[in-house]
A tleap script that builds the chain and sets N, CA, C and O, in Angstrom:
source leaprc.protein.ff14SB
mol = sequence {
  NMET GLU ASN LYS GLU ARG TYR SER GLU PHE
  ALA ARG LYS MET ILE ASP GLY MET LYS ILE
  ALA ARG GLN LYS MET ILE HIE GLU LYS VAL
  LEU LYS GLY GLU ASP ILE VAL ILE ALA ASP
  GLU ASN GLY LEU VAL THR THR VAL SER ALA
  LYS GLU LEU ALA LYS SER CGLU
}
set mol.1.N position { 30.690 72.053 43.683 }
set mol.1.CA position { 29.420 70.940 43.578 }
set mol.1.C position { 28.011 71.155 43.998 }
set mol.1.O position { 27.792 70.751 45.140 }
set mol.2.N position { 26.891 71.739 43.316 }
set mol.2.CA position { 26.118 72.331 43.614 }
set mol.2.C position { 24.900 71.328 44.921 }
set mol.2.O position { 24.880 70.178 45.358 }
set mol.3.N position { 24.076 72.537 45.112 }
set mol.3.CA position { 23.116 71.975 46.501 }
set mol.3.C position { 22.485 70.910 45.899 }
set mol.3.O position { 22.960 69.930 46.473 }
set mol.4.N position { 21.589 70.477 44.973 }
set mol.4.CA position { 20.979 69.415 44.234 }
set mol.4.C position { 21.992 68.400 44.494 }
set mol.4.O position { 21.434 67.417 44.980 }
set mol.5.N position { 22.996 68.262 44.398 }
set mol.5.CA position { 23.814 67.170 43.720 }
set mol.5.C position { 24.211 66.841 45.299 }
set mol.5.O position { 24.167 65.688 45.729 }
set mol.6.N position { 24.521 67.739 45.948 }
set mol.6.CA position { 25.126 67.312 47.505 }
set mol.6.C position { 23.885 66.837 48.155 }
set mol.6.O position { 23.817 65.716 48.660 }
set mol.7.N position { 22.998 67.597 48.148 }
set mol.7.CA position { 21.744 66.734 48.489 }
set mol.7.C position { 21.493 65.204 48.307 }
set mol.7.O position { 21.495 64.469 49.295 }
set mol.8.N position { 21.254 64.672 46.918 }
set mol.8.CA position { 21.759 63.669 45.661 }
set mol.8.C position { 22.350 62.876 47.066 }
set mol.8.O position { 21.773 62.188 47.908 }
set mol.9.N position { 23.864 63.331 46.902 }
set mol.9.CA position { 24.721 62.380 47.807 }
set mol.9.C position { 24.368 62.491 49.179 }
set mol.9.O position { 24.665 61.352 49.536 }
set mol.10.N position { 24.055 62.907 49.932 }
set mol.10.CA position { 23.424 62.851 51.154 }
set mol.10.C position { 22.170 61.923 51.442 }
set mol.10.O position { 21.897 61.142 52.354 }
set mol.11.N position { 21.420 62.396 50.111 }
set mol.11.CA position { 20.184 61.154 50.401 }
set mol.11.C position { 20.844 60.114 49.888 }
set mol.11.O position { 20.302 59.383 50.716 }
set mol.12.N position { 21.417 59.480 49.373 }
set mol.12.CA position { 21.815 58.222 48.636 }
set mol.12.C position { 22.740 57.725 50.279 }
set mol.12.O position { 22.653 56.554 50.649 }
set mol.13.N position { 23.422 58.571 50.967 }
set mol.13.CA position { 24.134 58.090 52.090 }
set mol.13.C position { 23.278 57.684 52.854 }
set mol.13.O position { 23.167 56.461 52.946 }
set mol.14.N position { 22.520 58.417 53.535 }
set mol.14.CA position { 20.992 58.068 54.436 }
set mol.14.C position { 20.428 56.490 53.858 }
set mol.14.O position { 20.566 55.346 54.291 }
set mol.15.N position { 19.836 56.991 52.841 }
set mol.15.CA position { 19.327 55.160 52.066 }
set mol.15.C position { 20.513 54.274 52.841 }
set mol.15.O position { 20.545 53.970 54.034 }
set mol.16.N position { 21.302 54.014 51.984 }
set mol.16.CA position { 22.289 53.402 51.954 }
set mol.16.C position { 22.761 52.712 54.337 }
set mol.16.O position { 22.857 51.599 54.853 }
set mol.17.N position { 22.820 53.407 54.611 }
set mol.17.CA position { 22.852 53.597 56.197 }
set mol.17.C position { 21.428 52.663 56.391 }
set mol.17.O position { 21.462 51.483 56.740 }
set mol.18.N position { 20.202 53.404 56.104 }
set mol.18.CA position { 19.141 52.587 56.710 }
set mol.18.C position { 19.623 51.312 56.449 }
set mol.18.O position { 20.128 50.518 57.242 }
set mol.19.N position { 19.365 51.164 54.951 }
set mol.19.CA position { 19.852 49.630 54.626 }
set mol.19.C position { 20.684 48.731 55.498 }
set mol.19.O position { 20.265 47.609 55.780 }
set mol.20.N position { 21.635 49.089 55.859 }
set mol.20.CA position { 22.849 48.425 56.731 }
set mol.20.C position { 22.402 48.249 58.382 }
set mol.20.O position { 22.988 47.546 59.206 }
set mol.21.N position { 21.060 49.190 58.637 }
set mol.21.CA position { 20.888 49.408 59.976 }
set mol.21.C position { 19.753 48.431 59.815 }
set mol.21.O position { 19.800 47.835 60.891 }
set mol.22.N position { 18.745 47.894 59.116 }
set mol.22.CA position { 17.667 47.073 59.137 }
set mol.22.C position { 18.368 45.839 59.201 }
set mol.22.O position { 18.121 45.090 60.146 }
set mol.23.N position { 19.475 45.404 58.066 }
set mol.23.CA position { 19.941 43.976 57.780 }
set mol.23.C position { 20.460 43.808 59.549 }
set mol.23.O position { 19.743 43.066 60.220 }
set mol.24.N position { 21.478 44.373 60.156 }
set mol.24.CA position { 22.071 44.062 61.487 }
set mol.24.C position { 20.877 43.834 62.216 }
set mol.24.O position { 20.728 42.708 62.692 }
set mol.25.N position { 19.859 44.826 62.421 }
set mol.25.CA position { 18.452 44.709 63.195 }
set mol.25.C position { 17.748 43.297 62.975 }
set mol.25.O position { 17.618 42.453 63.861 }
set mol.26.N position { 17.362 43.186 61.808 }
set mol.26.CA position { 16.928 42.193 61.809 }
set mol.26.C position { 17.641 40.787 61.809 }
set mol.26.O position { 16.855 39.926 62.205 }
set mol.27.N position { 19.098 40.198 61.436 }
set mol.27.CA position { 20.397 39.362 61.924 }
set mol.27.C position { 20.296 39.432 63.647 }
set mol.27.O position { 20.162 38.269 64.028 }
set mol.28.N position { 20.310 40.281 64.708 }
set mol.28.CA position { 19.854 40.653 65.451 }
set mol.28.C position { 18.687 39.559 66.157 }
set mol.28.O position { 18.909 38.707 67.017 }
set mol.29.N position { 17.548 39.847 65.573 }
set mol.29.CA position { 15.990 39.421 65.913 }
set mol.29.C position { 16.304 38.255 65.711 }
set mol.29.O position { 16.213 37.559 66.723 }
set mol.30.N position { 16.731 37.606 64.571 }
set mol.30.CA position { 17.004 36.211 64.234 }
set mol.30.C position { 17.675 35.408 65.046 }
set mol.30.O position { 17.231 34.260 65.010 }
set mol.31.N position { 18.900 35.616 66.029 }
set mol.31.CA position { 19.808 35.583 66.250 }
set mol.31.C position { 18.900 34.990 68.237 }
set mol.31.O position { 18.946 33.902 68.812 }
set mol.32.N position { 18.293 36.181 68.608 }
set mol.32.CA position { 17.484 36.195 69.687 }
set mol.32.C position { 16.033 35.299 69.603 }
set mol.32.O position { 15.371 35.037 70.607 }
set mol.33.N position { 15.614 34.827 68.055 }
set mol.33.CA position { 14.471 34.241 67.961 }
set mol.33.C position { 13.483 35.455 68.486 }
set mol.33.O position { 12.659 35.184 69.359 }
set mol.34.N position { 13.542 36.430 68.100 }
set mol.34.CA position { 12.490 37.442 68.017 }
set mol.34.C position { 11.793 38.133 67.360 }
set mol.34.O position { 12.278 38.423 66.266 }
set mol.35.N position { 10.256 38.768 67.702 }
set mol.35.CA position { 9.370 39.134 65.940 }
set mol.35.C position { 9.544 40.583 65.565 }
set mol.35.O position { 10.089 41.318 66.389 }
set mol.36.N position { 9.107 41.114 64.316 }
set mol.36.CA position { 9.735 42.682 63.966 }
set mol.36.C position { 8.512 42.820 63.881 }
set mol.36.O position { 7.862 42.015 63.214 }
set mol.37.N position { 7.885 43.909 64.559 }
set mol.37.CA position { 6.629 45.278 64.136 }
set mol.37.C position { 6.854 45.928 62.903 }
set mol.37.O position { 7.235 47.099 62.910 }
set mol.38.N position { 6.625 45.185 61.613 }
set mol.38.CA position { 5.667 45.738 60.606 }
set mol.38.C position { 4.815 46.996 60.312 }
set mol.38.O position { 4.326 47.702 61.195 }
set mol.39.N position { 4.722 47.147 59.347 }
set mol.39.CA position { 3.695 48.338 59.472 }
set mol.39.C position { 4.044 48.143 57.082 }
set mol.39.O position { 5.069 48.265 56.412 }
set mol.40.N position { 2.083 47.712 56.558 }
set mol.40.CA position { 2.437 48.078 55.613 }
set mol.40.C position { 2.245 49.003 54.679 }
set mol.40.O position { 2.404 50.002 55.380 }
set mol.41.N position { 2.035 49.383 53.680 }
set mol.41.CA position { 1.623 51.016 52.941 }
set mol.41.C position { 0.495 51.134 53.196 }
set mol.41.O position { 0.172 52.288 52.914 }
set mol.42.N position { -0.503 50.463 53.667 }
set mol.42.CA position { -1.702 51.264 54.112 }
set mol.42.C position { -1.593 51.395 55.377 }
set mol.42.O position { -2.731 51.512 55.832 }
set mol.43.N position { -0.617 51.447 56.403 }
set mol.43.CA position { -0.400 51.551 57.805 }
set mol.43.C position { -1.061 50.557 58.824 }
set mol.43.O position { -1.351 50.889 59.974 }
set mol.44.N position { -1.343 48.890 58.122 }
set mol.44.CA position { -1.722 48.195 59.091 }
set mol.44.C position { -0.487 47.755 59.709 }
set mol.44.O position { 0.554 47.799 59.054 }
set mol.45.N position { -0.495 47.419 60.671 }
set mol.45.CA position { 0.890 46.924 62.071 }
set mol.45.C position { 0.051 45.453 61.807 }
set mol.45.O position { -1.100 45.020 61.757 }
set mol.46.N position { 1.842 44.888 61.639 }
set mol.46.CA position { 1.381 42.979 62.053 }
set mol.46.C position { 3.081 43.082 62.575 }
set mol.46.O position { 4.029 43.824 62.318 }
set mol.47.N position { 2.845 41.921 63.421 }
set mol.47.CA position { 4.202 40.980 63.547 }
set mol.47.C position { 4.506 39.856 62.507 }
set mol.47.O position { 3.742 39.133 61.867 }
set mol.48.N position { 5.841 39.940 62.545 }
set mol.48.CA position { 6.385 38.826 61.511 }
set mol.48.C position { 7.192 38.174 62.201 }
set mol.48.O position { 7.389 38.797 63.244 }
set mol.49.N position { 8.041 36.792 62.150 }
set mol.49.CA position { 8.607 36.434 62.818 }
set mol.49.C position { 10.364 37.001 62.271 }
set mol.49.O position { 10.506 37.072 61.050 }
set mol.50.N position { 11.304 37.283 62.938 }
set mol.50.CA position { 12.481 37.805 62.013 }
set mol.50.C position { 12.841 36.749 61.065 }
set mol.50.O position { 12.834 37.072 59.877 }
set mol.51.N position { 13.158 35.529 61.375 }
set mol.51.CA position { 13.477 34.332 60.775 }
set mol.51.C position { 12.460 34.521 59.624 }
set mol.51.O position { 13.152 34.886 58.673 }
set mol.52.N position { 11.685 34.483 59.385 }
set mol.52.CA position { 10.320 34.333 57.851 }
set mol.52.C position { 11.155 35.687 57.128 }
set mol.52.O position { 11.880 35.474 56.156 }
set mol.53.N position { 11.035 36.729 57.541 }
set mol.53.CA position { 11.299 38.100 57.101 }
set mol.53.C position { 12.761 37.850 56.432 }
set mol.53.O position { 12.634 37.854 55.208 }
set mol.54.N position { 14.048 37.643 56.816 }
set mol.54.CA position { 15.375 37.020 56.240 }
set mol.54.C position { 15.315 36.381 55.390 }
set mol.54.O position { 16.217 36.332 54.554 }
set mol.55.N position { 14.003 35.533 55.309 }
set mol.55.CA position { 14.370 34.453 54.254 }
set mol.55.C position { 13.973 34.815 53.549 }
set mol.55.O position { 14.405 34.339 52.499 }
set mol.56.N position { 12.732 36.038 53.343 }
set mol.56.CA position { 12.363 36.702 52.277 }
set mol.56.C position { 12.979 37.866 51.308 }
set mol.56.O position { 12.556 38.346 50.257 }
set mol.57.N position { 14.308 38.160 52.190 }
set mol.57.CA position { 15.159 39.047 51.776 }
set mol.57.C position { 16.212 38.481 50.951 }
set mol.57.O position { 17.091 39.207 50.487 }
savepdb mol mol.pdb
quit
């Protein structure tokens, strides 16, 4: 397997793992009734309800 192919496979696995971790975090925050701090593409930090974020996903 070429280095580029190995890198692509590794990158895909990392992204998939991060998506799973994000979903679990949101789910746990909803159960606890907590908020989540996020930043947009401009770096503006804001707090949103985990319940609201879960609805939009």
